[in-house]
N, C-alpha and C positions, 0 to 999 in steps of 0.2 A: 178680473180685468186682464185683457190681453196685453202681452208685452209689446204689441205693435199698435200704433195710433189708429190705423184703419185696416180693414181686412186684406187689402191688396199690398200692404207695406212689406210684408215678408216676401211675397212673390216678387215684388219689384226689386227688393234688396238682393234676392238670389239671382235675379236676371242681371243686375248690374255687376254682381260678383262674378258670374260666369262670363260676362262680356269682358271684364277686366282680365280674367284669366286667359281668355282666347286672344286678346289683343296685346297682352303684355303691359298693360297700363301699370304705372307705379303710383298713381293717385286715384283715390276713390272718394266720391262725395255722396254720402247718404243723408245729408242734413235735411233735405226736403221731405224725407220720409217720417220724420218725428218719431224715431224708434225709441222705445223705452229700455231696450236691451239690444245687444249686438247679436246678429244671427250667427249660429254656430258655423255656417259655411264660410264665414269670413276667415276662419283658420286656414283655408286653402291659399289665401293670399299673404300669409304671414312672412314668407321669404321674398315676396315680390314688391309689396307696397313700401313706399317711402313716405307717403302722406295719406292720411285718412281723416275725412271731415264728417263728424256725426253731430256736431253742435247745431242746436236749433236757434241759437242766438246770433244776431247780426254782428 
């Protein structure tokens, strides 16, 4: 079983991570992707983010 809910989830997560890096965002919301594990690229934001949402619950 893939660690990601759908085939495009990893690609979209990486796109959002790169966008956050480029724009200096300090909040990232990946909750709509229903990830089963965090993408390794998220490490790039470890010094930048103050808020990360990965919860699939309301």
